[in-house]
NUNUSE-558194 format. One record per residue: residue in three letters; x, y, z of N, C-alpha, C in turn. Coordinates in pm, whole numbers, plus 50000, padded with zeros to 5 digits. Last residue first. Layout:
<rs>
{residu = ALA; nu = X; nv = Y; nw = Z; cau = X; cav = Y; caw = Z; cu = X; cv = Y; cw = Z}
...
</rs>
This chain:
<rs>
{residu = UNK; nu = 65063; nv = 92029; nw = 90541; cau = 65167; cav = 92079; caw = 90629; cu = 65209; cv = 92218; cw = 90602}
{residu = UNK; nu = 64916; nv = 91730; nw = 90457; cau = 64889; cav = 91871; caw = 90479; cu = 64994; cv = 91922; cw = 90577}
{residu = UNK; nu = 64943; nv = 91487; nw = 90212; cau = 65001; cav = 91537; caw = 90336; cu = 64974; cv = 91686; cw = 90344}
{residu = UNK; nu = 64735; nv = 91240; nw = 90081; cau = 64774; cav = 91380; caw = 90077; cu = 64830; cv = 91419; cw = 90212}
{residu = UNK; nu = 64607; nv = 90999; nw = 90002; cau = 64749; cav = 91002; caw = 90029; cu = 64805; cv = 91145; cw = 90018}
{residu = UNK; nu = 64372; nv = 91106; nw = 89753; cau = 64406; cav = 91039; caw = 89877; cu = 64558; cv = 91040; cw = 89891}
{residu = UNK; nu = 64119; nv = 91299; nw = 89590; cau = 64259; cav = 91271; caw = 89619; cu = 64272; cv = 91192; cw = 89748}
{residu = UNK; nu = 63879; nv = 91384; nw = 89490; cau = 63894; cav = 91242; caw = 89522; cu = 64039; cv = 91204; cw = 89551}
{residu = UNK; nu = 63822; nv = 91645; nw = 89451; cau = 63905; cav = 91582; caw = 89349; cu = 63925; cv = 91432; cw = 89375}
{residu = UNK; nu = 63683; nv = 91701; nw = 89685; cau = 63614; cav = 91712; caw = 89556; cu = 63691; cv = 91640; cw = 89446}
{residu = UNK; nu = 63889; nv = 91671; nw = 89880; cau = 63771; cav = 91583; caw = 89879; cu = 63700; cv = 91584; cw = 89745}
{residu = UNK; nu = 64065; nv = 91880; nw = 89803; cau = 64112; cav = 91741; caw = 89811; cu = 63994; cv = 91645; cw = 89804}
{residu = UNK; nu = 63896; nv = 92102; nw = 89838; cau = 63947; cav = 92068; caw = 89703; cu = 63993; cv = 91923; cw = 89700}
{residu = UNK; nu = 63867; nv = 92090; nw = 90117; cau = 63750; cav = 92082; caw = 90029; cu = 63792; cv = 92043; cw = 89888}
{residu = UNK; nu = 64127; nv = 92132; nw = 90203; cau = 64065; cav = 92002; caw = 90227; cu = 63941; cv = 91982; cw = 90141}
{residu = UNK; nu = 64156; nv = 92402; nw = 90122; cau = 64242; cav = 92299; caw = 90067; cu = 64183; cv = 92160; cw = 90085}
{residu = UNK; nu = 63963; nv = 92526; nw = 90282; cau = 63951; cav = 92531; caw = 90136; cu = 64037; cv = 92422; cw = 90071}
{residu = UNK; nu = 64069; nv = 92469; nw = 90540; cau = 63936; cav = 92423; caw = 90500; cu = 63922; cv = 92419; cw = 90348}
{residu = UNK; nu = 64315; nv = 92605; nw = 90527; cau = 64313; cav = 92460; caw = 90547; cu = 64179; cv = 92403; cw = 90502}
{residu = UNK; nu = 64219; nv = 92869; nw = 90500; cau = 64303; cav = 92810; caw = 90396; cu = 64306; cv = 92657; cw = 90406}
{residu = UNK; nu = 64084; nv = 92897; nw = 90744; cau = 64010; cav = 92904; caw = 90619; cu = 64090; cv = 92843; cw = 90504}
{residu = UNK; nu = 64303; nv = 92885; nw = 90919; cau = 64199; cav = 92782; caw = 90927; cu = 64118; cv = 92780; cw = 90798}
{residu = UNK; nu = 64440; nv = 93121; nw = 90840; cau = 64505; cav = 92989; caw = 90830; cu = 64401; cv = 92877; cw = 90829}
{residu = UNK; nu = 64250; nv = 93316; nw = 90906; cau = 64293; cav = 93300; caw = 90767; cu = 64359; cv = 93164; cw = 90746}
{residu = UNK; nu = 64238; nv = 93285; nw = 91184; cau = 64119; cav = 93262; caw = 91103; cu = 64157; cv = 93239; cw = 90957}
{residu = UNK; nu = 64498; nv = 93365; nw = 91251; cau = 64456; cav = 93227; caw = 91278; cu = 64333; cv = 93192; cw = 91195}
{residu = UNK; nu = 64481; nv = 93633; nw = 91174; cau = 64578; cav = 93546; caw = 91106; cu = 64544; cv = 93399; cw = 91130}
{residu = UNK; nu = 64286; nv = 93739; nw = 91348; cau = 64257; cav = 93726; caw = 91204; cu = 64355; cv = 93635; cw = 91133}
{residu = UNK; nu = 64168; nv = 93695; nw = 91634; cau = 64298; cav = 93660; caw = 91576; cu = 64278; cv = 93633; cw = 91428}
{residu = UNK; nu = 64009; nv = 93934; nw = 91840; cau = 64001; cav = 93842; caw = 91728; cu = 64141; cv = 93818; cw = 91674}
{residu = UNK; nu = 63978; nv = 93954; nw = 92192; cau = 64043; cav = 94000; caw = 92069; cu = 64033; cv = 93891; cw = 91962}
{residu = UNK; nu = 63888; nv = 93891; nw = 92442; cau = 63786; cav = 93910; caw = 92338; cu = 63845; cv = 93966; cw = 92209}
{residu = UNK; nu = 64083; nv = 93807; nw = 92603; cau = 64058; cav = 93951; caw = 92607; cu = 63955; cv = 93992; cw = 92502}
{residu = UNK; nu = 64113; nv = 93540; nw = 92549; cau = 64056; cav = 93575; caw = 92679; cu = 64033; cv = 93726; cw = 92696}
{residu = UNK; nu = 64027; nv = 93545; nw = 92194; cau = 64108; cav = 93505; caw = 92307; cu = 64044; cv = 93554; cw = 92437}
{residu = UNK; nu = 63828; nv = 93406; nw = 91931; cau = 63851; cav = 93512; caw = 92029; cu = 63938; cv = 93458; cw = 92142}
{residu = UNK; nu = 63737; nv = 93351; nw = 91597; cau = 63821; cav = 93309; caw = 91709; cu = 63842; cv = 93428; cw = 91801}
{residu = UNK; nu = 63427; nv = 93304; nw = 91439; cau = 63532; cav = 93396; caw = 91478; cu = 63608; cv = 93336; cw = 91597}
{residu = UNK; nu = 63232; nv = 93204; nw = 91152; cau = 63286; cav = 93188; caw = 91286; cu = 63394; cv = 93290; cw = 91313}
{residu = UNK; nu = 62955; nv = 93093; nw = 90950; cau = 63073; cav = 93173; caw = 90979; cu = 63119; cv = 93148; cw = 91121}
{residu = UNK; nu = 62726; nv = 93025; nw = 90682; cau = 62789; cav = 92994; caw = 90810; cu = 62911; cv = 93085; cw = 90829}
{residu = UNK; nu = 62425; nv = 92955; nw = 90501; cau = 62543; cav = 93036; caw = 90528; cu = 62599; cv = 92999; cw = 90664}
{residu = UNK; nu = 62239; nv = 92808; nw = 90232; cau = 62279; cav = 92820; caw = 90372; cu = 62400; cv = 92910; cw = 90382}
{residu = UNK; nu = 61944; nv = 92756; nw = 90030; cau = 62081; cav = 92805; caw = 90050; cu = 62110; cv = 92814; cw = 90199}
{residu = UNK; nu = 61685; nv = 92705; nw = 89937; cau = 61775; cav = 92593; caw = 89970; cu = 61921; cv = 92637; cw = 89981}
{residu = UNK; nu = 61509; nv = 92911; nw = 89915; cau = 61602; cav = 92892; caw = 89804; cu = 61705; cv = 92781; cw = 89828}
{residu = UNK; nu = 61338; nv = 92895; nw = 90135; cau = 61284; cav = 92941; caw = 90008; cu = 61379; cv = 92920; cw = 89890}
{residu = UNK; nu = 61486; nv = 92819; nw = 90362; cau = 61400; cav = 92722; caw = 90295; cu = 61361; cv = 92765; cw = 90154}
{residu = UNK; nu = 61804; nv = 92885; nw = 90451; cau = 61688; cav = 92952; caw = 90394; cu = 61608; cv = 92850; cw = 90314}
{residu = UNK; nu = 61986; nv = 92853; nw = 90748; cau = 61938; cav = 92787; caw = 90627; cu = 61812; cv = 92857; cw = 90580}
{residu = UNK; nu = 62289; nv = 92942; nw = 90924; cau = 62146; cav = 92956; caw = 90896; cu = 62114; cv = 92883; cw = 90766}
{residu = UNK; nu = 62522; nv = 92959; nw = 91200; cau = 62481; cav = 92919; caw = 91066; cu = 62332; cv = 92940; cw = 91048}
{residu = UNK; nu = 62814; nv = 93029; nw = 91388; cau = 62671; cav = 93044; caw = 91366; cu = 62643; cv = 93001; cw = 91223}
{residu = UNK; nu = 63067; nv = 93005; nw = 91646; cau = 63014; cav = 92984; caw = 91512; cu = 62865; cv = 93010; cw = 91508}
{residu = UNK; nu = 63366; nv = 93076; nw = 91808; cau = 63221; cav = 93095; caw = 91809; cu = 63171; cv = 93085; cw = 91666}
{residu = UNK; nu = 63633; nv = 92938; nw = 91961; cau = 63573; cav = 92952; caw = 91829; cu = 63423; cv = 92963; cw = 91847}
{residu = UNK; nu = 63879; nv = 93065; nw = 92178; cau = 63744; cav = 93012; caw = 92163; cu = 63695; cv = 93038; cw = 92021}
{residu = UNK; nu = 64188; nv = 92984; nw = 92321; cau = 64119; cav = 93053; caw = 92214; cu = 63983; cv = 92985; cw = 92199}
{residu = UNK; nu = 64379; nv = 93033; nw = 92625; cau = 64292; cav = 92957; caw = 92537; cu = 64234; cv = 93047; cw = 92428}
{residu = UNK; nu = 64515; nv = 93209; nw = 92784; cau = 64593; cav = 93108; caw = 92714; cu = 64512; cv = 93021; cw = 92620}
{residu = UNK; nu = 64248; nv = 93245; nw = 93014; cau = 64375; cav = 93296; caw = 92961; cu = 64458; cv = 93182; cw = 92900}
{residu = UNK; nu = 63939; nv = 93094; nw = 92896; cau = 64040; cav = 93116; caw = 92998; cu = 64167; cv = 93174; cw = 92936}
{residu = UNK; nu = 63699; nv = 93272; nw = 92689; cau = 63782; cav = 93156; caw = 92725; cu = 63881; cv = 93193; cw = 92834}
{residu = UNK; nu = 63396; nv = 93437; nw = 92795; cau = 63531; cav = 93443; caw = 92740; cu = 63606; cv = 93314; cw = 92774}
{residu = UNK; nu = 63063; nv = 93350; nw = 92722; cau = 63172; cav = 93351; caw = 92818; cu = 63306; cv = 93355; cw = 92746}
{residu = UNK; nu = 62821; nv = 93570; nw = 92577; cau = 62900; cav = 93447; caw = 92575; cu = 63014; cv = 93462; cw = 92674}
{residu = UNK; nu = 62503; nv = 93707; nw = 92477; cau = 62623; cav = 93706; caw = 92559; cu = 62693; cv = 93571; cw = 92548}
{residu = UNK; nu = 62283; nv = 93930; nw = 92332; cau = 62356; cav = 93806; caw = 92310; cu = 62481; cv = 93811; cw = 92399}
{residu = UNK; nu = 61971; nv = 94075; nw = 92369; cau = 62108; cav = 94072; caw = 92416; cu = 62168; cv = 93935; cw = 92393}
{residu = UNK; nu = 61755; nv = 94233; nw = 92129; cau = 61786; cav = 94128; caw = 92226; cu = 61936; cv = 94128; cw = 92255}
{residu = UNK; nu = 61475; nv = 94402; nw = 91985; cau = 61615; cav = 94400; caw = 92025; cu = 61637; cv = 94290; cw = 92126}
{residu = UNK; nu = 61257; nv = 94319; nw = 91710; cau = 61284; cav = 94343; caw = 91851; cu = 61434; cv = 94345; cw = 91875}
{residu = UNK; nu = 61227; nv = 94356; nw = 91429; cau = 61116; cav = 94310; caw = 91512; cu = 61138; cv = 94345; cw = 91659}
{residu = UNK; nu = 61460; nv = 94438; nw = 91302; cau = 61337; cav = 94511; caw = 91274; cu = 61221; cv = 94473; cw = 91365}
{residu = UNK; nu = 61711; nv = 94413; nw = 91564; cau = 61659; cav = 94387; caw = 91430; cu = 61525; cv = 94458; cw = 91414}
{residu = UNK; nu = 61980; nv = 94471; nw = 91746; cau = 61850; cav = 94532; caw = 91724; cu = 61807; cv = 94503; cw = 91581}
{residu = UNK; nu = 62177; nv = 94337; nw = 91998; cau = 62138; cav = 94325; caw = 91858; cu = 61999; cv = 94383; cw = 91843}
{residu = UNK; nu = 62446; nv = 94394; nw = 92205; cau = 62303; cav = 94419; caw = 92188; cu = 62273; cv = 94419; cw = 92039}
{residu = UNK; nu = 62672; nv = 94168; nw = 92347; cau = 62642; cav = 94254; caw = 92234; cu = 62492; cv = 94271; cw = 92226}
{residu = UNK; nu = 62919; nv = 94090; nw = 92594; cau = 62782; cav = 94096; caw = 92548; cu = 62769; cv = 94194; cw = 92433}
{residu = UNK; nu = 63125; nv = 93869; nw = 92780; cau = 63115; cav = 93977; caw = 92684; cu = 62972; cv = 93975; cw = 92630}
{residu = UNK; nu = 63275; nv = 93772; nw = 93085; cau = 63160; cav = 93771; caw = 92996; cu = 63166; cv = 93890; cw = 92903}
{residu = UNK; nu = 63481; nv = 93797; nw = 93264; cau = 63455; cav = 93663; caw = 93211; cu = 63342; cv = 93659; cw = 93110}
{residu = UNK; nu = 63500; nv = 94057; nw = 93355; cau = 63619; cav = 93998; caw = 93295; cu = 63593; cv = 93862; cw = 93232}
{residu = UNK; nu = 63189; nv = 94208; nw = 93246; cau = 63290; cav = 94177; caw = 93347; cu = 63403; cv = 94103; cw = 93280}
{residu = UNK; nu = 62940; nv = 94446; nw = 93156; cau = 63051; cav = 94359; caw = 93120; cu = 63135; cv = 94329; cw = 93242}
{residu = UNK; nu = 62614; nv = 94539; nw = 93066; cau = 62709; cav = 94513; caw = 93173; cu = 62816; cv = 94418; cw = 93123}
{residu = UNK; nu = 62443; nv = 94795; nw = 92905; cau = 62507; cav = 94667; caw = 92891; cu = 62613; cv = 94654; cw = 93000}
</rs>
């Protein structure tokens, strides 16, 4: 596997074949959100996830936790039909 300062790569080996996944790092001072999702026809279920990475490919778990908390709070607001809500 080859790495340079602007690209990161991961080798994935599943039961059928191995393949290389690569992505570009964000610029210094920026944060990049990488996401993925899937849907299973057989049971109508889906899954999703994401990770924040900085220009050194470091994950920022505290930022991820804050974003998840905001998402969960907004989900509750929508389900309850609330309006005139201030998030802060």
